[in-house]
Backbone as JSON Lines, residues from 0, in Angstrom:
{"i":0,"aa":"M","n":[46.67,69.58,-87.7],"ca":[47.37,70.0,-86.5],"c":[46.44,69.95,-85.31]}
{"i":1,"aa":"A","n":[46.91,69.48,-84.18],"ca":[46.07,69.35,-83.0],"c":[45.85,70.71,-82.37]}
{"i":2,"aa":"L","n":[44.59,70.98,-81.93],"ca":[44.33,72.19,-81.19],"c":[45.01,72.09,-79.83]}
{"i":3,"aa":"P","n":[45.47,73.22,-79.25],"ca":[46.26,73.15,-78.03],"c":[45.53,72.57,-76.84]}
{"i":4,"aa":"R","n":[44.19,72.65,-76.8],"ca":[43.51,72.21,-75.6],"c":[42.55,71.08,-75.86]}
{"i":5,"aa":"R","n":[41.23,71.33,-75.7],"ca":[40.3,70.23,-75.62],"c":[39.83,69.73,-76.96]}
{"i":6,"aa":"T","n":[39.02,68.68,-76.89],"ca":[38.6,67.97,-78.08],"c":[37.72,68.84,-78.96]}
{"i":7,"aa":"T","n":[37.9,68.71,-80.24],"ca":[37.09,69.42,-81.21],"c":[35.62,69.07,-81.05]}
{"i":8,"aa":"T","n":[34.75,70.09,-81.13],"ca":[33.32,69.82,-81.03],"c":[32.54,70.23,-82.25]}
{"i":9,"aa":"T","n":[33.1,71.08,-83.07],"ca":[32.34,71.55,-84.22],"c":[33.18,71.48,-85.46]}
{"i":10,"aa":"T","n":[32.71,70.78,-86.48],"ca":[33.39,70.73,-87.76],"c":[32.36,70.92,-88.86]}
{"i":11,"aa":"L","n":[32.54,71.96,-89.66],"ca":[31.61,72.23,-90.74],"c":[32.37,72.2,-92.05]}
{"i":12,"aa":"T","n":[31.93,71.4,-92.99],"ca":[32.58,71.33,-94.28],"c":[31.53,71.45,-95.36]}
{"i":13,"aa":"A","n":[31.8,72.3,-96.36],"ca":[30.84,72.47,-97.45],"c":[31.57,72.52,-98.75]}
{"i":14,"aa":"V","n":[31.11,71.77,-99.74],"ca":[31.65,71.81,-101.07],"c":[30.49,71.98,-102.03]}
{"i":15,"aa":"V","n":[30.56,72.99,-102.87],"ca":[29.48,73.2,-103.83],"c":[30.08,73.4,-105.19]}
{"i":16,"aa":"V","n":[29.7,72.62,-106.17],"ca":[30.11,72.82,-107.54],"c":[28.84,73.08,-108.33]}
{"i":17,"aa":"L","n":[28.69,74.3,-108.81],"ca":[27.46,74.68,-109.49],"c":[27.66,74.55,-110.98]}
{"i":18,"aa":"L","n":[26.95,73.63,-111.57],"ca":[27.08,73.39,-112.99],"c":[25.94,74.0,-113.79]}
{"i":19,"aa":"T","n":[24.8,74.17,-113.15],"ca":[23.64,74.66,-113.89],"c":[23.16,76.0,-113.38]}
{"i":20,"aa":"L","n":[23.6,76.42,-112.19],"ca":[23.17,77.69,-111.65],"c":[24.38,78.53,-111.31]}
{"i":21,"aa":"G","n":[24.32,79.83,-111.49],"ca":[25.41,80.72,-111.12],"c":[25.4,80.94,-109.62]}
{"i":22,"aa":"F","n":[26.54,81.42,-109.07],"ca":[26.64,81.72,-107.65],"c":[27.46,82.99,-107.51]}
{"i":23,"aa":"P","n":[27.0,83.96,-106.71],"ca":[27.74,85.23,-106.62],"c":[29.11,85.04,-106.02]}
{"i":24,"aa":"G","n":[30.08,85.82,-106.45],"ca":[31.45,85.72,-105.95],"c":[31.58,86.33,-104.58]}
{"i":25,"aa":"A","n":[32.8,86.37,-104.07],"ca":[33.06,86.92,-102.74],"c":[32.72,88.4,-102.73]}
{"i":26,"aa":"P","n":[32.15,88.92,-101.63],"ca":[31.78,90.33,-101.57],"c":[33.0,91.23,-101.69]}
{"i":27,"aa":"A","n":[32.79,92.36,-102.36],"ca":[33.9,93.28,-102.59],"c":[34.04,94.29,-101.47]}
{"i":28,"aa":"H","n":[32.99,94.47,-100.64],"ca":[33.02,95.5,-99.63],"c":[32.84,94.9,-98.25]}
{"i":29,"aa":"A","n":[33.44,95.53,-97.26],"ca":[33.38,95.0,-95.9],"c":[31.95,94.92,-95.39]}
{"i":30,"aa":"D","n":[31.08,95.88,-95.75],"ca":[29.72,95.89,-95.24],"c":[28.95,94.67,-95.68]}
{"i":31,"aa":"D","n":[29.36,94.03,-96.76],"ca":[28.63,92.86,-97.25],"c":[28.89,91.63,-96.4]}
{"i":32,"aa":"D","n":[30.04,91.55,-95.74],"ca":[30.39,90.38,-94.95],"c":[31.19,90.84,-93.74]}
{"i":33,"aa":"P","n":[30.48,91.21,-92.64],"ca":[31.18,91.81,-91.5],"c":[32.13,90.87,-90.79]}
{"i":34,"aa":"S","n":[32.11,89.56,-91.1],"ca":[33.01,88.64,-90.42],"c":[34.36,88.51,-91.11]}
{"i":35,"aa":"A","n":[34.53,89.16,-92.28],"ca":[35.77,89.0,-93.04],"c":[36.43,90.34,-93.26]}
{"i":36,"aa":"P","n":[37.56,90.62,-92.61],"ca":[38.27,91.89,-92.82],"c":[38.73,92.04,-94.25]}
{"i":37,"aa":"P","n":[38.9,93.28,-94.71],"ca":[39.37,93.49,-96.09],"c":[40.67,92.75,-96.34]}
{"i":38,"aa":"G","n":[40.77,92.11,-97.51],"ca":[41.98,91.41,-97.89],"c":[42.04,89.98,-97.42]}
{"i":39,"aa":"S","n":[41.03,89.53,-96.62],"ca":[41.09,88.17,-96.1],"c":[40.19,87.21,-96.84]}
{"i":40,"aa":"V","n":[39.43,87.7,-97.84],"ca":[38.53,86.83,-98.59],"c":[39.16,86.49,-99.93]}
{"i":41,"aa":"T","n":[39.28,85.2,-100.22],"ca":[39.82,84.77,-101.49],"c":[38.89,83.75,-102.11]}
{"i":42,"aa":"T","n":[38.94,83.62,-103.42],"ca":[38.14,82.62,-104.1],"c":[39.04,81.84,-105.04]}
{"i":43,"aa":"S","n":[38.63,80.62,-105.36],"ca":[39.39,79.77,-106.27],"c":[38.81,79.86,-107.67]}
{"i":44,"aa":"P","n":[39.64,79.74,-108.72],"ca":[39.11,79.78,-110.08],"c":[38.24,78.57,-110.34]}
{"i":45,"aa":"P","n":[37.22,78.7,-111.2],"ca":[36.35,77.55,-111.49],"c":[37.13,76.48,-112.23]}
{"i":46,"aa":"P","n":[36.78,75.21,-112.01],"ca":[37.47,74.13,-112.69],"c":[37.05,74.03,-114.15]}
{"i":47,"aa":"E","n":[37.9,73.42,-114.95],"ca":[37.54,73.17,-116.33],"c":[36.62,71.95,-116.39]}
{"i":48,"aa":"V","n":[35.54,72.08,-117.14],"ca":[34.57,71.0,-117.26],"c":[34.37,70.68,-118.73]}
{"i":49,"aa":"D","n":[34.48,69.4,-119.08],"ca":[34.27,68.95,-120.45],"c":[32.79,68.69,-120.65]}
{"i":50,"aa":"A","n":[32.14,69.58,-121.4],"ca":[30.7,69.48,-121.6],"c":[30.31,68.26,-122.42]}
{"i":51,"aa":"T","n":[31.27,67.64,-123.1],"ca":[30.96,66.46,-123.93],"c":[31.23,65.15,-123.21]}
{"i":52,"aa":"S","n":[31.67,65.21,-121.96],"ca":[32.01,63.99,-121.23],"c":[30.78,63.11,-121.04]}
{"i":53,"aa":"P","n":[30.85,61.82,-121.42],"ca":[29.69,60.94,-121.25],"c":[29.35,60.69,-119.79]}
{"i":54,"aa":"G","n":[30.34,60.89,-118.9],"ca":[30.08,60.66,-117.48],"c":[29.1,61.65,-116.87]}
{"i":55,"aa":"L","n":[28.87,62.78,-117.53],"ca":[27.94,63.77,-117.01],"c":[26.48,63.35,-117.21]}
{"i":56,"aa":"K","n":[26.23,62.49,-118.21],"ca":[24.9,61.93,-118.47],"c":[23.84,63.01,-118.59]}
{"i":57,"aa":"L","n":[24.1,63.98,-119.45],"ca":[23.11,65.02,-119.7],"c":[21.96,64.47,-120.54]}
{"i":58,"aa":"A","n":[20.79,65.03,-120.33],"ca":[19.66,64.67,-121.18],"c":[19.92,65.13,-122.6]}
{"i":59,"aa":"D","n":[19.26,64.5,-123.55],"ca":[19.43,64.86,-124.95],"c":[19.14,66.34,-125.16]}
{"i":60,"aa":"G","n":[20.08,67.02,-125.8],"ca":[19.9,68.44,-126.1],"c":[20.3,69.38,-124.98]}
{"i":61,"aa":"A","n":[20.6,68.84,-123.79],"ca":[20.96,69.71,-122.67],"c":[22.42,70.14,-122.77]}
{"i":62,"aa":"T","n":[22.74,71.31,-122.25],"ca":[24.11,71.83,-122.23],"c":[24.44,72.31,-120.82]}
{"i":63,"aa":"L","n":[25.73,72.44,-120.55],"ca":[26.18,72.9,-119.24],"c":[26.35,74.41,-119.21]}
{"i":64,"aa":"A","n":[25.95,75.01,-118.1],"ca":[26.28,76.4,-117.84],"c":[27.74,76.46,-117.37]}
{"i":65,"aa":"P","n":[28.38,77.64,-117.45],"ca":[29.76,77.76,-116.96],"c":[29.86,77.31,-115.5]}
{"i":66,"aa":"A","n":[30.91,76.56,-115.17],"ca":[31.08,76.02,-113.82],"c":[31.65,77.06,-112.88]}
{"i":67,"aa":"K","n":[31.15,77.09,-111.65],"ca":[31.68,77.93,-110.6],"c":[31.74,77.11,-109.33]}
{"i":68,"aa":"V","n":[32.65,77.5,-108.4],"ca":[32.76,76.75,-107.15],"c":[32.74,77.7,-105.96]}
{"i":69,"aa":"V","n":[32.34,77.16,-104.85],"ca":[32.51,77.82,-103.56],"c":[33.61,77.06,-102.83]}
{"i":70,"aa":"D","n":[34.53,77.79,-102.22],"ca":[35.66,77.14,-101.55],"c":[35.2,76.11,-100.53]}
{"i":71,"aa":"I","n":[35.96,75.01,-100.43],"ca":[35.8,74.09,-99.31],"c":[36.14,74.88,-98.03]}
{"i":72,"aa":"K","n":[35.3,74.74,-97.03],"ca":[35.58,75.43,-95.77],"c":[35.38,74.47,-94.61]}
{"i":73,"aa":"S","n":[36.39,74.36,-93.78],"ca":[36.31,73.53,-92.58],"c":[36.55,74.42,-91.37]}
{"i":74,"aa":"V","n":[35.65,74.35,-90.39],"ca":[35.77,75.17,-89.19],"c":[35.83,74.26,-87.98]}
{"i":75,"aa":"V","n":[36.86,74.44,-87.16],"ca":[37.05,73.63,-85.96],"c":[37.2,74.58,-84.77]}
{"i":76,"aa":"E","n":[36.4,74.33,-83.72],"ca":[36.43,75.18,-82.54],"c":[36.53,74.32,-81.29]}
{"i":77,"aa":"D","n":[37.34,74.73,-80.31],"ca":[37.46,73.93,-79.1],"c":[36.22,74.11,-78.22]}
{"i":78,"aa":"L","n":[36.12,73.3,-77.16],"ca":[34.91,73.27,-76.36],"c":[34.54,74.63,-75.78]}
{"i":79,"aa":"G","n":[35.52,75.38,-75.33],"ca":[35.24,76.67,-74.72],"c":[35.12,77.8,-75.73]}
{"i":80,"aa":"G","n":[35.34,77.51,-77.0],"ca":[35.3,78.56,-78.0],"c":[36.49,79.49,-77.93]}
{"i":81,"aa":"E","n":[37.53,79.08,-77.17],"ca":[38.68,79.96,-77.0],"c":[39.53,80.03,-78.26]}
{"i":82,"aa":"E","n":[39.56,78.97,-79.03],"ca":[40.34,78.93,-80.25],"c":[39.51,78.35,-81.38]}
{"i":83,"aa":"R","n":[39.64,78.96,-82.54],"ca":[38.89,78.54,-83.71],"c":[39.84,78.47,-84.89]}
{"i":84,"aa":"R","n":[39.77,77.38,-85.65],"ca":[40.57,77.24,-86.86],"c":[39.65,77.1,-88.05]}
{"i":85,"aa":"E","n":[39.91,77.88,-89.09],"ca":[39.13,77.8,-90.32],"c":[40.07,77.54,-91.49]}
{"i":86,"aa":"D","n":[39.77,76.49,-92.26],"ca":[40.55,76.15,-93.45],"c":[39.68,76.32,-94.68]}
{"i":87,"aa":"T","n":[40.21,76.99,-95.7],"ca":[39.59,77.04,-97.02],"c":[40.57,76.47,-98.02]}
{"i":88,"aa":"N","n":[40.19,76.47,-99.28],"ca":[41.1,75.99,-100.32],"c":[42.4,76.77,-100.34]}
{"i":89,"aa":"S","n":[42.36,78.03,-99.93],"ca":[43.52,78.89,-100.11],"c":[44.17,79.38,-98.82]}
{"i":90,"aa":"D","n":[43.42,79.42,-97.71],"ca":[43.95,80.05,-96.49],"c":[43.67,79.22,-95.25]}
{"i":91,"aa":"V","n":[44.48,79.48,-94.22],"ca":[44.24,78.96,-92.87],"c":[44.11,80.17,-91.95]}
{"i":92,"aa":"T","n":[43.07,80.18,-91.11],"ca":[42.88,81.27,-90.15],"c":[42.71,80.71,-88.75]}
{"i":93,"aa":"F","n":[43.5,81.23,-87.81],"ca":[43.31,80.93,-86.39],"c":[42.75,82.17,-85.73]}
{"i":94,"aa":"A","n":[41.68,82.0,-84.93],"ca":[41.12,83.09,-84.14],"c":[41.24,82.71,-82.67]}
{"i":95,"aa":"L","n":[41.94,83.53,-81.91],"ca":[42.14,83.3,-80.47],"c":[41.41,84.39,-79.69]}
{"i":96,"aa":"Q","n":[40.56,83.97,-78.74],"ca":[39.87,84.95,-77.92],"c":[40.88,85.73,-77.09]}
{"i":97,"aa":"A","n":[40.6,87.03,-76.91],"ca":[41.52,87.89,-76.19],"c":[41.75,87.42,-74.77]}
{"i":98,"aa":"E","n":[40.73,86.82,-74.13],"ca":[40.87,86.4,-72.73],"c":[41.94,85.34,-72.54]}
{"i":99,"aa":"V","n":[42.22,84.53,-73.54],"ca":[43.25,83.5,-73.39],"c":[44.64,84.04,-73.75]}
{"i":100,"aa":"L","n":[44.7,85.25,-74.25],"ca":[45.98,85.85,-74.63],"c":[46.42,86.98,-73.7]}
{"i":101,"aa":"F","n":[45.44,87.77,-73.21],"ca":[45.76,89.01,-72.51],"c":[44.91,89.17,-71.24]}
{"i":102,"aa":"P","n":[45.45,89.9,-70.25],"ca":[44.58,90.34,-69.14],"c":[43.55,91.34,-69.68]}
{"i":103,"aa":"K","n":[42.53,91.62,-68.89],"ca":[41.48,92.54,-69.3],"c":[42.05,93.92,-69.63]}
{"i":104,"aa":"D","n":[41.65,94.44,-70.79],"ca":[42.03,95.79,-71.24],"c":[43.54,95.96,-71.31]}
{"i":105,"aa":"S","n":[44.25,94.89,-71.67],"ca":[45.71,94.93,-71.73],"c":[46.19,94.33,-73.05]}
{"i":106,"aa":"S","n":[47.39,94.72,-73.45],"ca":[48.01,94.13,-74.64],"c":[49.28,93.37,-74.27]}
{"i":107,"aa":"K","n":[49.44,93.05,-72.98],"ca":[50.58,92.25,-72.54],"c":[50.18,90.77,-72.53]}
{"i":108,"aa":"L","n":[50.92,89.95,-73.24],"ca":[50.56,88.54,-73.37],"c":[50.65,87.8,-72.04]}
{"i":109,"aa":"N","n":[49.67,86.9,-71.82],"ca":[49.74,85.99,-70.69],"c":[50.83,84.95,-70.92]}
{"i":110,"aa":"P","n":[51.37,84.35,-69.85],"ca":[52.37,83.28,-70.05],"c":[51.84,82.13,-70.9]}
{"i":111,"aa":"D","n":[50.57,81.76,-70.72],"ca":[50.01,80.64,-71.48],"c":[49.83,80.98,-72.96]}
{"i":112,"aa":"A","n":[49.81,82.25,-73.3],"ca":[49.57,82.63,-74.69],"c":[50.7,82.18,-75.6]}
{"i":113,"aa":"R","n":[51.9,82.1,-75.06],"ca":[53.05,81.78,-75.9],"c":[52.97,80.38,-76.49]}
{"i":114,"aa":"S","n":[52.43,79.43,-75.72],"ca":[52.32,78.08,-76.27],"c":[51.28,78.02,-77.39]}
{"i":115,"aa":"R","n":[50.21,78.79,-77.26],"ca":[49.2,78.83,-78.32],"c":[49.78,79.47,-79.58]}
{"i":116,"aa":"I","n":[50.53,80.55,-79.41],"ca":[51.12,81.22,-80.56],"c":[52.21,80.35,-81.19]}
{"i":117,"aa":"Q","n":[52.93,79.61,-80.36],"ca":[53.95,78.7,-80.89],"c":[53.3,77.64,-81.78]}
{"i":118,"aa":"A","n":[52.13,77.14,-81.38],"ca":[51.43,76.15,-82.2],"c":[51.04,76.73,-83.55]}
{"i":119,"aa":"I","n":[50.64,77.99,-83.57],"ca":[50.31,78.64,-84.85],"c":[51.58,78.82,-85.68]}
{"i":120,"aa":"A","n":[52.67,79.2,-85.03],"ca":[53.94,79.34,-85.76],"c":[54.35,78.02,-86.39]}
{"i":121,"aa":"D","n":[54.15,76.92,-85.66],"ca":[54.49,75.61,-86.22],"c":[53.66,75.31,-87.47]}
{"i":122,"aa":"E","n":[52.4,75.72,-87.44],"ca":[51.55,75.49,-88.62],"c":[51.97,76.38,-89.78]}
{"i":123,"aa":"I","n":[52.37,77.61,-89.5],"ca":[52.87,78.5,-90.55],"c":[54.08,77.88,-91.22]}
{"i":124,"aa":"K","n":[54.97,77.31,-90.42],"ca":[56.15,76.64,-90.98],"c":[55.73,75.43,-91.82]}
{"i":125,"aa":"A","n":[54.77,74.66,-91.31],"ca":[54.32,73.47,-92.04],"c":[53.71,73.82,-93.38]}
{"i":126,"aa":"Q","n":[53.07,74.98,-93.45],"ca":[52.44,75.42,-94.71],"c":[53.42,76.19,-95.6]}
{"i":127,"aa":"N","n":[54.63,76.42,-95.12],"ca":[55.64,77.19,-95.87],"c":[55.12,78.56,-96.28]}
{"i":128,"aa":"A","n":[54.37,79.18,-95.38],"ca":[53.79,80.48,-95.69],"c":[54.84,81.58,-95.62]}
{"i":129,"aa":"T","n":[54.76,82.52,-96.54],"ca":[55.68,83.65,-96.54],"c":[54.96,84.97,-96.31]}
{"i":130,"aa":"T","n":[53.63,84.94,-96.2],"ca":[52.85,86.13,-95.85],"c":[51.88,85.76,-94.72]}
{"i":131,"aa":"V","n":[51.8,86.6,-93.72],"ca":[50.94,86.33,-92.56],"c":[50.22,87.63,-92.2]}
{"i":132,"aa":"R","n":[48.89,87.52,-92.0],"ca":[48.1,88.66,-91.56],"c":[47.72,88.46,-90.1]}
{"i":133,"aa":"V","n":[47.93,89.48,-89.29],"ca":[47.59,89.44,-87.87],"c":[46.64,90.6,-87.6]}
{"i":134,"aa":"F","n":[45.37,90.29,-87.32],"ca":[44.34,91.3,-87.15],"c":[43.76,91.24,-85.75]}
{"i":135,"aa":"G","n":[43.63,92.38,-85.1],"ca":[43.05,92.46,-83.77],"c":[41.65,93.05,-83.81]}
{"i":136,"aa":"F","n":[40.78,92.59,-82.89],"ca":[39.39,93.04,-82.84],"c":[38.95,93.16,-81.38]}
{"i":137,"aa":"T","n":[38.0,94.06,-81.13],"ca":[37.39,94.21,-79.81],"c":[35.88,94.06,-79.93]}
{"i":138,"aa":"D","n":[35.19,94.13,-78.77],"ca":[33.73,94.2,-78.79],"c":[33.32,95.67,-78.93]}
{"i":139,"aa":"N","n":[32.03,95.95,-78.73],"ca":[31.55,97.32,-78.93],"c":[31.43,98.11,-77.63]}
{"i":140,"aa":"L","n":[32.0,97.59,-76.54],"ca":[32.0,98.34,-75.29],"c":[33.13,99.37,-75.31]}
{"i":141,"aa":"G","n":[32.91,100.5,-74.66],"ca":[33.93,101.54,-74.69],"c":[33.93,102.3,-76.01]}
{"i":142,"aa":"S","n":[34.85,103.24,-76.13],"ca":[34.88,104.06,-77.34],"c":[35.53,103.32,-78.5]}
{"i":143,"aa":"Y","n":[35.15,103.73,-79.71],"ca":[35.73,103.12,-80.9],"c":[37.24,103.39,-80.96]}
{"i":144,"aa":"A","n":[37.63,104.62,-80.59],"ca":[39.05,104.98,-80.65],"c":[39.88,104.13,-79.69]}
{"i":145,"aa":"H","n":[39.36,103.9,-78.49],"ca":[40.09,103.05,-77.54],"c":[40.2,101.63,-78.07]}
{"i":146,"aa":"G","n":[39.11,101.12,-78.65],"ca":[39.14,99.78,-79.22],"c":[40.12,99.67,-80.37]}
{"i":147,"aa":"L","n":[40.23,100.74,-81.15],"ca":[41.16,100.72,-82.27],"c":[42.6,100.62,-81.78]}
{"i":148,"aa":"T","n":[42.92,101.4,-80.75],"ca":[44.28,101.36,-80.19],"c":[44.57,100.01,-79.55]}
{"i":149,"aa":"L","n":[43.62,99.51,-78.76],"ca":[43.83,98.24,-78.06],"c":[43.95,97.08,-79.05]}
{"i":150,"aa":"S","n":[43.08,97.04,-80.05],"ca":[43.13,95.93,-81.01],"c":[44.42,95.94,-81.81]}
{"i":151,"aa":"K","n":[44.93,97.12,-82.13],"ca":[46.19,97.2,-82.87],"c":[47.37,96.77,-81.99]}
{"i":152,"aa":"K","n":[47.37,97.19,-80.72],"ca":[48.45,96.8,-79.82],"c":[48.45,95.3,-79.58]}
{"i":153,"aa":"R","n":[47.27,94.71,-79.47],"ca":[47.19,93.27,-79.29],"c":[47.66,92.52,-80.52]}
{"i":154,"aa":"A","n":[47.3,93.02,-81.69],"ca":[47.79,92.4,-82.92],"c":[49.31,92.5,-83.01]}
{"i":155,"aa":"E","n":[49.86,93.63,-82.6],"ca":[51.31,93.8,-82.63],"c":[52.0,92.86,-81.64]}
{"i":156,"aa":"A","n":[51.38,92.65,-80.47],"ca":[51.97,91.74,-79.48],"c":[52.01,90.31,-80.01]}
{"i":157,"aa":"V","n":[50.93,89.88,-80.67],"ca":[50.91,88.54,-81.26],"c":[51.92,88.46,-82.4]}
{"i":158,"aa":"H","n":[52.0,89.51,-83.2],"ca":[52.99,89.55,-84.29],"c":[54.41,89.38,-83.75]}
{"i":159,"aa":"D","n":[54.73,90.12,-82.69],"ca":[56.08,90.07,-82.14],"c":[56.42,88.66,-81.65]}
{"i":160,"aa":"Q","n":[55.46,88.01,-80.99],"ca":[55.7,86.66,-80.5],"c":[55.79,85.67,-81.65]}
{"i":161,"aa":"L","n":[54.95,85.83,-82.66],"ca":[55.01,84.97,-83.85],"c":[56.35,85.1,-84.55]}
{"i":162,"aa":"A","n":[56.78,86.35,-84.75],"ca":[58.05,86.58,-85.44],"c":[59.21,85.95,-84.68]}
{"i":163,"aa":"S","n":[59.15,86.04,-83.35],"ca":[60.2,85.43,-82.54],"c":[60.17,83.91,-82.66]}
{"i":164,"aa":"A","n":[58.96,83.34,-82.64],"ca":[58.83,81.88,-82.73],"c":[59.24,81.36,-84.1]}
{"i":165,"aa":"L","n":[58.96,82.15,-85.14],"ca":[59.3,81.72,-86.5],"c":[60.78,81.88,-86.8]}
{"i":166,"aa":"G","n":[61.37,82.93,-86.24],"ca":[62.8,83.14,-86.43],"c":[63.21,83.29,-87.88]}
{"i":167,"aa":"S","n":[62.34,83.86,-88.71],"ca":[62.62,83.99,-90.14],"c":[62.44,85.42,-90.58]}
{"i":168,"aa":"T","n":[63.3,85.87,-91.47],"ca":[63.17,87.21,-92.05],"c":[62.51,87.16,-93.42]}
{"i":169,"aa":"D","n":[62.09,85.96,-93.84],"ca":[61.5,85.8,-95.17],"c":[59.99,85.9,-95.16]}
{"i":170,"aa":"I","n":[59.39,86.21,-94.01],"ca":[57.93,86.29,-93.9],"c":[57.51,87.75,-93.84]}
{"i":171,"aa":"T","n":[56.52,88.1,-94.65],"ca":[55.96,89.44,-94.65],"c":[54.7,89.45,-93.8]}
{"i":172,"aa":"F","n":[54.64,90.34,-92.83],"ca":[53.49,90.44,-91.94],"c":[52.65,91.67,-92.29]}
{"i":173,"aa":"E","n":[51.34,91.51,-92.18],"ca":[50.41,92.62,-92.24],"c":[49.69,92.67,-90.91]}
{"i":174,"aa":"V","n":[49.85,93.75,-90.16],"ca":[49.32,93.85,-88.8],"c":[48.35,95.02,-88.73]}
{"i":175,"aa":"R","n":[47.11,94.73,-88.28],"ca":[46.08,95.77,-88.22],"c":[45.21,95.6,-86.99]}
{"i":176,"aa":"G","n":[44.62,96.71,-86.55],"ca":[43.59,96.68,-85.51],"c":[42.3,97.24,-86.08]}
{"i":177,"aa":"Y","n":[41.18,96.58,-85.78],"ca":[39.9,96.96,-86.37],"c":[38.86,97.39,-85.34]}
{"i":178,"aa":"S","n":[39.24,97.51,-84.05],"ca":[38.29,97.89,-83.02],"c":[37.09,96.96,-83.04]}
{"i":179,"aa":"E","n":[35.87,97.51,-83.06],"ca":[34.65,96.69,-83.01],"c":[34.15,96.28,-84.39]}
{"i":180,"aa":"D","n":[34.85,96.69,-85.45],"ca":[34.42,96.34,-86.8],"c":[34.55,94.83,-87.02]}
{"i":181,"aa":"Y","n":[33.75,94.31,-87.94],"ca":[33.79,92.9,-88.36],"c":[33.52,91.92,-87.22]}
{"i":182,"aa":"P","n":[32.42,92.1,-86.49],"ca":[32.09,91.13,-85.43],"c":[31.73,89.77,-86.03]}
{"i":183,"aa":"I","n":[32.01,88.7,-85.29],"ca":[31.63,87.37,-85.72],"c":[30.51,86.81,-84.86]}
{"i":184,"aa":"A","n":[30.06,87.59,-83.86],"ca":[28.98,87.17,-82.98],"c":[28.2,88.41,-82.55]}
{"i":185,"aa":"D","n":[27.09,88.17,-81.86],"ca":[26.21,89.25,-81.41],"c":[26.81,89.97,-80.21]}
{"i":186,"aa":"N","n":[26.97,91.28,-80.31],"ca":[27.56,92.06,-79.22],"c":[26.57,92.35,-78.09]}
{"i":187,"aa":"T","n":[25.33,91.88,-78.19],"ca":[24.36,92.16,-77.13],"c":[24.48,91.2,-75.96]}
{"i":188,"aa":"S","n":[25.29,90.16,-76.08],"ca":[25.51,89.23,-74.97],"c":[27.0,89.13,-74.67]}
{"i":189,"aa":"E","n":[27.33,88.78,-73.43],"ca":[28.75,88.64,-73.07],"c":[29.39,87.48,-73.83]}
{"i":190,"aa":"Q","n":[28.63,86.43,-74.06],"ca":[29.17,85.31,-74.83],"c":[29.57,85.76,-76.24]}
{"i":191,"aa":"G","n":[28.73,86.58,-76.86],"ca":[29.07,87.09,-78.19],"c":[30.22,88.06,-78.16]}
{"i":192,"aa":"R","n":[30.24,88.94,-77.17],"ca":[31.33,89.91,-77.07],"c":[32.66,89.2,-76.85]}
{"i":193,"aa":"R","n":[32.64,88.1,-76.09],"ca":[33.87,87.35,-75.85],"c":[34.44,86.81,-77.16]}
{"i":194,"aa":"K","n":[33.57,86.34,-78.04],"ca":[34.04,85.85,-79.35],"c":[34.58,86.99,-80.21]}
{"i":195,"aa":"N","n":[33.98,88.17,-80.08],"ca":[34.42,89.3,-80.89],"c":[35.76,89.88,-80.43]}
{"i":196,"aa":"R","n":[36.08,89.71,-79.15],"ca":[37.38,90.15,-78.64],"c":[38.39,89.07,-79.0]}
{"i":197,"aa":"R","n":[39.13,89.29,-80.07],"ca":[39.97,88.21,-80.6],"c":[41.13,88.76,-81.4]}
{"i":198,"aa":"V","n":[42.09,87.88,-81.67],"ca":[43.16,88.15,-82.63],"c":[43.13,87.03,-83.66]}
{"i":199,"aa":"E","n":[43.12,87.39,-84.92],"ca":[43.1,86.4,-86.01],"c":[44.45,86.39,-86.72]}
{"i":200,"aa":"V","n":[44.93,85.19,-87.01],"ca":[46.17,85.0,-87.76],"c":[45.81,84.21,-89.01]}
{"i":201,"aa":"T","n":[46.08,84.78,-90.18],"ca":[45.71,84.16,-91.45],"c":[46.93,84.05,-92.35]}
{"i":202,"aa":"F","n":[47.06,82.92,-93.04],"ca":[48.18,82.73,-93.96],"c":[47.76,81.75,-95.05]}
{"i":203,"aa":"P","n":[48.44,81.77,-96.2],"ca":[48.07,80.88,-97.31],"c":[48.38,79.43,-96.98]}
{"i":204,"aa":"R","n":[47.56,78.55,-97.52],"ca":[47.81,77.13,-97.39],"c":[48.95,76.71,-98.31]}
{"i":205,"aa":"G","n":[49.72,75.71,-97.87],"ca":[50.73,75.14,-98.73],"c":[50.1,74.34,-99.86]}
{"i":206,"aa":"A","n":[50.77,74.28,-101.0],"ca":[50.21,73.63,-102.17],"c":[49.98,72.15,-101.96]}
{"i":207,"aa":"S","n":[50.78,71.51,-101.1],"ca":[50.68,70.06,-100.92],"c":[49.98,69.67,-99.62]}
{"i":208,"aa":"S","n":[49.41,70.67,-98.9],"ca":[48.81,70.36,-97.61],"c":[47.51,69.62,-97.78]}
{"i":209,"aa":"G","n":[47.27,68.68,-96.88],"ca":[46.02,67.92,-96.93],"c":[44.89,68.59,-96.18]}
{"i":210,"aa":"G","n":[45.2,69.56,-95.32],"ca":[44.16,70.31,-94.64],"c":[43.38,69.54,-93.6]}
{"i":211,"aa":"T","n":[43.96,68.54,-92.98],"ca":[43.24,67.79,-91.96],"c":[43.64,68.25,-90.58]}
{"i":212,"aa":"Q","n":[42.71,68.09,-89.64],"ca":[43.01,68.42,-88.24],"c":[42.75,67.19,-87.4]}
{"i":213,"aa":"S","n":[43.4,67.14,-86.27],"ca":[43.14,66.05,-85.33],"c":[42.95,66.61,-83.94]}
């Protein structure tokens, strides 16, 4: 799916299949990975590997350790960093900076926000998703309580617009505000705080999706 604005500048893809070394699974607690809210981290089951396959070309007497994988992850961000798309084997996540959605310290959507949310709704339809998570986040300026209220109201505003754009009663939404928790950038600079002020929309990938972006 095309990003709503400028040309993609960053694409990161990693595939790791560990046949001889173990790799730790996804963290169970939020403190272990502050960029991933609870419930948003998923892992894929390891593939079946035939240890007797001649194509593996093991040395004489060598055996395979149990296979484990790390999800394929592709990250695409527009030039201004206003929108970020992350694809894994199981999920699609869009992160929109608050400045492109809302006026300062407000939860009222800008007119331009609707086209961005409509593009996400179109992708949700394309993936045939029936569950959608909408999470709001702030930077660390101001009180935690104020950030919690603002991030939740912003998540609710995006949810309401998404639900209207989707026009379906078959989708289950999970809407939360996390205040300054789970930053994805350094809060000591305005550039980092801008990235942390965001709304994320996450939903499962369709079984037949190719996961490509243009």
